[in-house]
N, C-alpha and C positions, 0 to 999 in steps of 0.2 A: 712832562719836561724834566723833572728831577732825575728820572732814570737815565736820561740821555744827555748828560752835560760833559764838558771838558774835564779831564782828570789831571793834566800836567800844567805846571807853570809855563806860560808861553808869551807873556806880554812883550811886545816889541820885537819879536823874532821875525825878521824880514823874509825868511824862507817859508813861513807859514802863510796860508791864505787868509783873506779877510772873509768874514761872513756878512752877507748882505741880506737883510730881511726887508723885502720891498716887492710890491706888485705893479708899480708904475713903470711901464716899459721905457719911457723917456729917461727916467733916473737910472734904471737898470743899465741901459745902454751907455749912458754917460759915465757911470761909476765903473762898469766893467771895462769900458774903453780906456779910461784914465789908468786904471789898475794894470791893464795889459801893457800899455805904453811904458809903465814903470817896472814891468816884470813881476807883477804881483798877481797871484792866482786868486780867484773869487769862488766862493760857494754861495749859491742862491737859495733862499727860501722865499716863496711868494706868499706865504701866510704864516700866522703864528704857529700853527701845528707843524708846518714844515721846518720851522726854526729848530725844533728839537733834533731833527736829523742833521741839520747843518751845523749844530753846535756839538754834535757827538764826538767830533775830532777837534784837536787843538786849533786855535786861530790866533792871528796877530791882532785883530781888531774886529769889532762887531759894529755894523752900521745899520740903523733901524729907521724905516720910514714910519713915522708916528701917525700917519694917516690910515694905516691898515685898520679896517673896521673891527677885526677880532683881536686886536692887540691888547694884552694886559701887561703893562710895563713892569709891574711888581713881580708878576709870575716869571717873566723873562729874566729879570735880574736874580731871582731866587734860584733859577735853574743853573746859574753859573757858579763855578767854584770860587772860593775866597781869593784865589790867585788868578782871577779872571783877566781877560784882555780888556782894554779900554772899550767902552761902549758909547757910541755917538748916535744921537737921534736927530732927525730933521723933520720939520713940520711946516705947514702953511701958516704964515704969521697971523691969520685970522682965527686960528684954532688954539687959542691960549690954553685951553684946558688940556691939550696934548702936551704942551710945554710943562704945565704944572704936574701932570701925571708922571712924566719921565723924570723930572727933577726930584719929585717925592720918592720915586722908586730907586734913585741913586745912579742914574746915567751920569757918565763923566762929563759929557758935553751935550747940550741941546741947542741946535742952531735952526734958524729959519731956513727955508729952502734956498732962498737967495744967497744967504751967507754961506750955507753949506756948499752950494755950487761954486761960489767964488773961491772958497778955501779948499776944495776937494784935492787938488794936486798937491798942495802943501801938506794936508793931512796925510795923504798916502805916501808922499815922499819921506815923511818923518819915520815911516816904518823901515826904510832902507838903511837906517842907522847913519 
């Protein structure tokens, strides 16, 4: 991961894509559809190892499905530069350990799947400035 991270300050730049680290096709479709409606490009990584490639270029936001089985939240955060974009994780409410891991790793926001789905349009709209 460390060899392939972002190198430029980019937080909040609406011209930059969002990085989506997710393997759940329902959420991928929902997030990509909402982003497309708002004119925001997405880069998809369907597993943790693919996230390195997705994070190799600047991004406005990183969204992470905390239910990915091979996800190491601390490793993901360490791969990002100090001037990294905002990182949001979402998780099933029954998996509190995922919330704890993401919070401990320094994710900016950690939301239940329901809350994330409800707030998605607002979250992405905030990137448009």
